[in-house]
C-alpha positions as CSV (number, residue, x, y, z in Angstrom):
1,M,0.0,0.1,0.0
2,T,2.8,2.4,0.7
3,R,4.4,1.5,-2.5
4,M,1.0,2.0,-4.2
5,K,0.8,5.9,-2.1
6,T,4.4,6.6,-3.3
7,W,3.7,5.9,-7.0
8,T,0.7,7.7,-7.2
9,R,2.4,10.8,-5.7
10,N,5.1,10.6,-7.7
11,L,2.7,10.4,-10.9
12,L,0.7,13.2,-9.6
13,A,3.9,15.4,-8.8
14,I,5.1,14.5,-12.6
15,L,1.9,15.3,-14.2
16,T,1.9,19.1,-12.5
17,V,5.5,19.3,-13.7
18,A,4.2,18.4,-17.4
19,A,1.3,20.8,-16.8
20,A,3.6,23.4,-15.9
21,A,5.9,23.2,-18.6
22,S,2.9,23.0,-21.0
23,T,1.2,26.0,-19.8
24,A,5.1,27.9,-20.0
25,L,5.5,26.4,-23.5
26,F,2.0,27.7,-24.8
27,A,2.9,31.3,-23.3
28,A,6.2,31.2,-25.0
29,N,4.2,31.0,-28.1
30,T,5.0,34.4,-30.0
31,C,3.0,35.0,-33.2
32,D,3.6,38.1,-34.9
33,A,1.0,39.5,-36.8
34,R,3.9,40.5,-40.0
35,N,4.6,37.1,-40.3
36,Y,1.2,36.2,-41.5
37,G,0.9,38.8,-43.7
38,A,-0.6,41.7,-41.8
39,K,1.3,44.8,-43.6
40,G,0.9,47.7,-40.7
41,D,0.7,50.5,-43.5
42,G,-2.9,51.8,-42.4
43,I,-4.4,51.2,-45.9
44,T,-4.3,47.7,-46.5
45,K,-7.0,45.9,-44.2
46,D,-5.6,43.6,-42.5
47,T,-8.6,41.7,-41.0
48,A,-7.3,38.2,-42.7
49,A,-3.4,38.0,-41.4
50,L,-4.8,39.4,-37.8
51,Q,-7.2,36.6,-37.7
52,L,-4.9,34.3,-38.5
53,A,-2.1,34.8,-36.6
54,I,-4.9,34.5,-33.8
55,D,-5.8,31.4,-34.9
56,A,-2.5,30.0,-35.6
57,C,-1.5,31.0,-31.9
58,A,-4.5,29.9,-30.4
59,S,-4.0,26.2,-32.7
60,K,-0.8,25.8,-30.3
61,G,-2.7,26.1,-27.4
62,G,-2.1,29.7,-26.7
63,G,0.3,32.6,-26.8
64,T,1.1,36.0,-27.9
65,V,-0.1,37.3,-31.0
66,T,2.1,40.6,-31.5
67,L,1.5,44.0,-33.1
68,S,5.0,46.2,-34.2
69,A,4.7,49.6,-34.4
70,G,2.4,50.5,-37.5
71,T,-1.0,50.7,-38.4
72,Y,-3.8,47.8,-38.6
73,L,-6.5,48.6,-40.3
74,S,-9.4,46.0,-39.4
75,A,-13.0,44.9,-39.6
76,P,-13.9,42.7,-36.7
77,I,-11.0,40.4,-35.1
78,V,-12.2,37.3,-32.7
79,L,-9.5,36.3,-29.7
80,K,-9.8,32.8,-28.6
81,S,-8.7,31.4,-25.1
82,N,-5.4,31.5,-23.5
83,I,-4.6,34.8,-26.2
84,T,-2.9,37.7,-25.2
85,L,-3.6,40.5,-28.2
86,H,0.0,42.7,-27.5
87,L,0.1,46.2,-29.2
88,D,3.6,47.3,-29.1
89,K,4.2,50.7,-28.7
90,G,3.4,53.0,-31.9
91,A,1.2,49.9,-32.9
92,T,-2.3,51.5,-33.4
93,L,-5.7,48.6,-34.4
94,L,-7.8,50.7,-36.2
95,G,-11.1,50.2,-37.2
96,S,-12.4,50.2,-40.4
97,A,-14.2,53.4,-41.3
98,D,-16.7,50.8,-43.7
99,H,-20.1,50.2,-41.7
100,A,-20.6,47.2,-43.7
101,D,-17.3,45.4,-42.1
102,Y,-19.6,45.1,-39.0
103,P,-21.8,42.2,-39.4
104,A,-25.4,42.6,-37.5
105,K,-25.5,40.4,-34.8
106,T,-27.3,39.6,-31.4
107,E,-25.5,41.2,-28.9
108,F,-26.6,41.5,-25.2
109,R,-29.9,39.8,-25.9
110,A,-30.6,42.6,-28.2
111,P,-29.8,44.0,-32.0
112,G,-26.1,44.5,-32.5
113,R,-23.2,44.8,-33.9
114,Q,-19.9,42.6,-34.3
115,S,-17.1,45.0,-31.9
116,L,-13.8,45.3,-33.8
117,V,-12.3,43.1,-30.6
118,S,-14.1,40.7,-29.4
119,A,-13.9,37.2,-27.2
120,N,-16.6,34.9,-26.8
121,H,-16.9,32.4,-24.1
122,A,-13.1,32.3,-23.6
123,D,-10.9,31.9,-20.7
124,N,-7.2,33.3,-20.1
125,V,-7.4,36.4,-22.3
126,A,-5.7,39.7,-22.5
127,I,-4.9,42.7,-24.3
128,T,-1.7,44.2,-23.4
129,G,0.9,46.5,-24.5
130,E,2.0,50.7,-25.2
131,G,0.0,50.5,-28.3
132,V,-3.5,51.6,-29.1
133,I,-7.3,50.4,-30.4
134,D,-8.9,53.2,-32.0
135,G,-12.6,52.9,-33.0
136,N,-12.8,55.1,-36.0
137,G,-15.9,56.5,-34.5
138,E,-16.7,59.9,-36.0
139,S,-19.0,58.7,-38.9
140,W,-21.2,56.2,-36.5
141,W,-21.1,59.3,-33.9
142,K,-22.8,61.7,-37.2
143,E,-25.1,58.7,-37.9
144,A,-26.3,57.9,-34.4
145,R,-27.4,62.1,-33.5
146,A,-30.4,61.9,-35.8
147,Y,-31.8,59.4,-34.3
148,K,-33.1,59.7,-30.5
149,D,-33.3,56.3,-29.5
150,A,-29.3,55.6,-30.8
151,G,-27.8,54.8,-28.2
152,I,-30.7,52.7,-26.4
153,L,-30.0,49.2,-25.6
154,G,-32.2,47.0,-28.2
155,S,-32.3,50.8,-30.7
156,E,-32.6,49.5,-34.3
157,H,-30.0,51.9,-35.0
158,T,-27.3,50.1,-33.5
159,R,-23.6,50.4,-33.7
160,P,-20.6,48.2,-32.6
161,R,-18.9,48.7,-29.1
162,L,-15.0,48.5,-29.6
163,V,-14.1,45.4,-27.3
164,V,-16.2,43.1,-26.0
165,F,-15.1,40.5,-23.8
166,D,-18.9,37.8,-23.6
167,H,-19.2,35.0,-21.4
168,C,-15.3,35.4,-20.6
169,Q,-13.3,34.3,-17.4
170,H,-9.6,35.4,-16.6
171,V,-9.3,38.5,-18.6
172,R,-7.0,41.6,-18.5
173,V,-6.5,44.4,-20.6
174,E,-3.5,46.1,-19.3
175,G,-0.7,49.5,-20.5
176,I,-3.2,50.0,-23.5
177,T,-5.3,52.5,-25.2
178,I,-8.9,52.9,-26.1
179,Q,-10.3,55.6,-27.9
180,N,-12.9,56.6,-30.2
181,S,-15.5,53.6,-30.1
182,P,-18.6,54.1,-32.0
183,M,-20.4,53.1,-29.0
184,W,-19.5,51.7,-25.9
185,Q,-15.7,51.5,-25.2
186,L,-14.7,48.5,-23.4
187,V,-17.4,45.6,-22.1
188,P,-16.8,43.3,-19.5
189,Y,-20.2,41.2,-20.2
190,Y,-21.4,38.2,-18.2
191,S,-17.8,37.8,-17.6
192,D,-15.3,36.8,-14.3
193,D,-12.5,37.4,-13.0
194,V,-11.5,40.8,-15.1
195,V,-8.6,43.0,-14.4
196,I,-8.5,46.6,-16.4
197,R,-5.5,48.7,-15.2
198,N,-3.1,51.4,-16.0
199,I,-5.0,52.1,-19.2
200,R,-6.4,55.5,-21.1
201,V,-9.6,55.6,-22.6
202,L,-10.3,58.6,-24.8
203,A,-13.3,60.2,-27.1
204,P,-14.4,63.8,-28.1
205,A,-16.6,65.1,-25.5
206,H,-19.5,65.5,-28.0
207,S,-19.1,61.8,-29.2
208,P,-22.4,60.1,-28.1
209,N,-22.6,57.0,-25.7
210,T,-18.7,56.7,-25.3
211,D,-18.8,55.4,-22.3
212,A,-14.9,54.4,-21.3
213,I,-15.5,50.9,-19.4
214,D,-19.0,49.0,-18.8
215,P,-18.9,46.0,-16.5
216,F,-22.4,44.1,-17.4
217,S,-23.1,41.8,-15.3
218,S,-20.1,40.4,-14.6
219,S,-18.5,39.4,-11.5
220,H,-14.8,39.9,-9.8
221,V,-13.9,42.8,-11.9
222,T,-11.4,44.9,-10.6
223,I,-10.3,48.3,-12.5
224,N,-7.3,50.5,-11.6
225,H,-5.3,53.2,-12.7
226,V,-8.2,54.3,-15.4
227,Y,-7.8,57.6,-17.3
228,A,-10.5,58.3,-18.9
229,D,-11.8,61.6,-20.9
230,V,-15.0,60.6,-22.9
231,G,-18.5,61.3,-24.4
232,D,-20.4,59.5,-22.0
233,D,-20.1,57.3,-18.3
234,D,-16.4,57.1,-17.8
235,I,-17.6,53.7,-15.9
236,A,-20.9,52.6,-16.0
237,I,-21.9,49.3,-14.3
238,K,-25.2,47.7,-15.6
239,S,-26.7,44.1,-15.6
240,G,-29.7,44.2,-17.4
241,A,-31.8,46.0,-20.4
242,I,-34.8,48.1,-19.9
243,N,-38.0,46.1,-19.3
244,S,-35.9,43.0,-19.5
245,P,-37.9,39.9,-19.1
246,G,-35.1,38.5,-17.5
247,P,-33.4,36.9,-15.8
248,D,-30.8,39.1,-15.5
249,K,-27.3,38.1,-13.5
250,P,-26.0,40.7,-11.0
251,S,-22.8,42.7,-11.1
252,R,-21.1,42.2,-8.1
253,D,-18.0,42.4,-6.5
254,I,-16.2,45.0,-8.3
255,T,-13.6,47.4,-7.2
256,I,-12.5,50.9,-8.9
257,T,-9.3,52.0,-7.4
258,D,-7.0,55.2,-8.5
259,C,-8.7,56.4,-11.2
260,H,-8.8,60.0,-13.0
261,F,-11.8,60.9,-14.9
262,M,-12.0,64.1,-16.9
263,H,-15.2,65.2,-18.5
264,G,-17.9,62.4,-19.6
265,H,-20.8,61.6,-17.2
266,G,-18.5,60.0,-14.0
267,L,-19.0,56.7,-12.5
268,S,-22.4,55.3,-12.5
269,V,-24.4,52.5,-11.0
270,G,-27.3,51.9,-13.5
271,S,-29.1,52.4,-15.8
272,E,-30.1,49.5,-16.7
273,I,-29.8,47.4,-13.4
274,A,-32.6,45.0,-14.2
275,G,-30.2,42.3,-12.7
276,G,-28.9,44.3,-9.5
277,A,-25.6,45.5,-8.8
278,R,-23.8,44.5,-5.2
279,N,-20.3,44.7,-3.2
280,I,-19.2,47.7,-5.3
281,T,-16.5,49.7,-3.8
282,A,-14.9,52.8,-5.4
283,E,-12.1,54.6,-3.6
284,R,-9.7,57.3,-4.6
285,I,-11.2,58.7,-7.9
286,T,-10.6,62.0,-9.1
287,F,-13.6,64.2,-11.0
288,E,-12.5,66.8,-13.2
289,D,-15.3,68.8,-15.3
290,T,-17.5,65.8,-15.4
291,D,-21.5,65.8,-15.6
292,N,-21.7,64.0,-12.9
293,G,-19.7,62.7,-10.0
294,I,-21.1,59.7,-8.8
295,R,-24.5,58.5,-9.7
296,V,-26.9,55.5,-8.8
297,K,-29.6,55.4,-11.2
298,A,-32.4,53.5,-12.5
299,N,-36.5,53.3,-12.8
300,R,-39.2,51.2,-12.6
301,D,-38.6,49.8,-16.0
302,R,-35.0,48.5,-15.3
303,G,-34.1,48.0,-11.5
304,N,-33.3,45.3,-9.0
305,D,-31.4,45.0,-5.5
306,V,-28.6,47.6,-5.5
307,S,-26.8,47.1,-2.4
308,H,-23.4,47.7,-0.6
309,L,-22.2,50.2,-2.6
310,V,-19.2,52.3,-0.9
311,F,-17.5,55.2,-2.5
312,R,-14.8,56.7,-0.3
313,D,-11.7,59.6,-0.6
314,I,-13.3,61.3,-3.5
315,Q,-11.9,64.5,-5.1
316,M,-14.5,66.3,-7.2
317,K,-13.7,69.6,-9.0
318,D,-16.2,71.9,-11.5
319,V,-18.5,68.8,-11.7
320,K,-21.8,69.8,-12.5
321,H,-23.6,67.4,-10.4
322,A,-22.0,66.2,-7.2
323,L,-23.9,62.9,-5.6
324,I,-26.8,61.5,-7.5
325,I,-28.9,58.5,-6.0
326,S,-32.4,58.6,-7.9
327,E,-35.0,56.1,-8.7
328,Y,-36.3,58.4,-11.7
329,Y,-34.0,58.4,-14.8
330,P,-33.3,59.6,-17.3
331,R,-34.9,62.6,-14.7
332,I,-33.1,63.3,-11.3
333,L,-36.1,64.4,-9.5
334,P,-39.7,63.6,-10.2
335,A,-41.8,65.4,-12.9
336,E,-44.8,66.3,-10.3
337,D,-45.7,65.1,-6.8
338,A,-44.6,61.5,-6.7
339,K,-47.4,58.6,-6.3
340,A,-46.5,55.1,-5.4
341,A,-46.9,52.7,-8.0
342,P,-47.0,48.5,-7.8
343,V,-44.2,46.7,-6.6
344,T,-42.8,44.3,-9.7
345,R,-39.7,42.6,-10.5
346,L,-38.1,45.6,-11.9
347,T,-38.7,47.9,-9.0
348,P,-35.4,49.5,-8.0
349,H,-34.6,48.8,-4.2
350,F,-31.4,51.3,-3.1
351,H,-29.9,50.7,0.2
352,D,-26.9,50.2,2.6
353,I,-24.7,53.0,0.4
354,M,-21.9,54.3,2.3
355,L,-19.8,57.5,1.1
356,E,-16.8,58.2,2.9
357,N,-14.0,61.1,2.7
358,V,-15.9,63.0,-0.1
359,T,-15.0,66.7,-1.4
360,A,-16.6,68.5,-4.3
361,T,-15.9,72.0,-4.8
362,D,-17.5,74.5,-7.5
363,S,-20.3,72.3,-8.6
364,V,-23.6,74.0,-10.0
365,D,-25.6,71.5,-7.8
366,A,-25.1,69.1,-4.9
367,G,-27.6,66.4,-6.3
368,A,-30.5,64.8,-5.0
369,I,-31.0,61.4,-2.8
370,V,-34.4,60.6,-3.9
371,G,-36.5,57.1,-4.1
372,L,-39.7,56.1,-5.3
373,P,-42.7,55.9,-2.6
374,E,-43.2,52.3,-3.3
375,A,-39.2,51.9,-2.8
376,P,-37.2,54.2,-0.7
377,V,-33.7,54.6,-0.6
378,R,-32.5,53.1,2.4
379,K,-29.2,53.2,4.6
380,V,-27.5,56.1,3.0
381,V,-24.4,57.0,5.1
382,L,-22.2,59.9,4.4
383,R,-19.2,60.6,6.7
384,N,-17.0,63.3,6.2
385,V,-19.0,64.5,2.7
386,N,-18.3,67.9,2.0
387,I,-20.3,69.9,-1.2
388,S,-19.7,73.1,-2.4
389,A,-22.3,74.2,-5.0
390,R,-24.3,76.7,-6.6
391,K,-27.4,75.0,-5.8
392,G,-28.2,72.2,-2.8
393,M,-29.2,69.0,-2.1
394,T,-32.5,67.3,-2.4
395,I,-33.2,64.9,-0.5
396,G,-36.6,62.8,-0.7
397,Y,-38.3,59.2,0.2
398,A,-34.5,58.3,1.3
399,D,-33.2,57.4,4.6
400,V,-29.7,59.3,5.0
401,A,-27.8,59.6,8.3
402,G,-24.9,62.6,8.1
403,H,-21.2,62.4,9.9
404,N,-19.4,65.7,9.1
405,F,-22.0,66.1,6.3
406,T,-22.2,69.6,5.0
407,V,-23.4,71.1,1.9
408,R,-22.5,75.0,1.1
409,A,-25.2,76.0,-1.3
410,T,-24.6,79.9,-2.9
411,E,-28.2,80.2,-4.2
412,G,-31.6,78.9,-2.3
413,E,-31.5,76.2,0.8
414,S,-28.5,73.9,1.5
415,M,-30.7,71.0,2.0
416,L,-34.3,70.4,0.4
417,K,-36.4,67.8,2.2
418,T,-39.2,66.8,0.4
419,A,-41.7,63.9,0.8
420,G,-41.1,60.7,2.2
421,A,-36.9,62.1,3.3
422,S,-35.4,61.2,6.3
423,L,-32.3,63.4,7.3
424,T,-30.3,62.4,10.1
425,L,-27.0,64.4,11.4
426,H,-24.5,63.6,13.7
């Protein structure tokens, strides 16, 4: 028996070493896209060559597909398991301006178009380097401005996103610049164990729906050292479409740290949050010139349980709306005297929200914390929160406790309590 145990132990050790050696071998595989026919001249469409390099590397068990300096014009490409797409400094993956290059598809359970870079049900997939992924979105933005619903999930006036990880595990995006997407720029969708670190996400302030990072029904997401300067949400945590029939998976266990947001619509949870969101922590975030700072948003047609949110060590300067927690999106406040409605699967329930060490200066207004009569906002704690703004804070159908919470308004009341408001100051 002892001999059998020893033999088994030795066999397991051999298999472990062999597996480690195999993994190292796959990781060592490098496939230079130019060796597969990519020109990188900014004129030739390199789509086929790039996909060939990815597929060749994947056939060897995985490895790194390298784009050396140059401009690689491309239609959509698809990453595979155990593949790292590495863009060297000076390398740009440039999306084709030909709209026909982006096939119509069902994406996020709605009509959509294939993104420039995607991975579907892939494990151990990464995008790294010092290069740029550019969505070449100007022509799409021009078209979108003609349709009011162009930015709504499920609209027939759809545009491609730029980078989408769909039902993936163990995802890493590091070092690169992502910019000028036709629509949302970087989307982990129903993905788990996602690390987004040391990247820049850029788009002109006028570009519609160019959210920087949108974790959608994803879990165990780390977003660290991101610089975003875009035309819509700098980060928007989502989990389900408007009027979603369900089921929808929540976004959960998300950590956002050491980020700097210039322009854009701030850090949002919602508004499409039909699966809910919980265990979200954001720390050491700087906002400058954004439309909003922190925003938790939903409505009766797109809500669920949104809870255990922590925002800590936040600095805002020249932010239009410093803090919005509202169940009336796209409005902030109800249009008229709020009346209760029946509670449904899509009723938002916001609770257990903490803001600590938050400073906002030179805002247009301090914001609002307003719930629905049938689903008030519960257990909001504001600790060491100091806001200076032209207009004050509105609180309604919400339970708020403030510890060293101050609002300084230059016009009107600093704090306006409407129906259903409970504000306790310590």
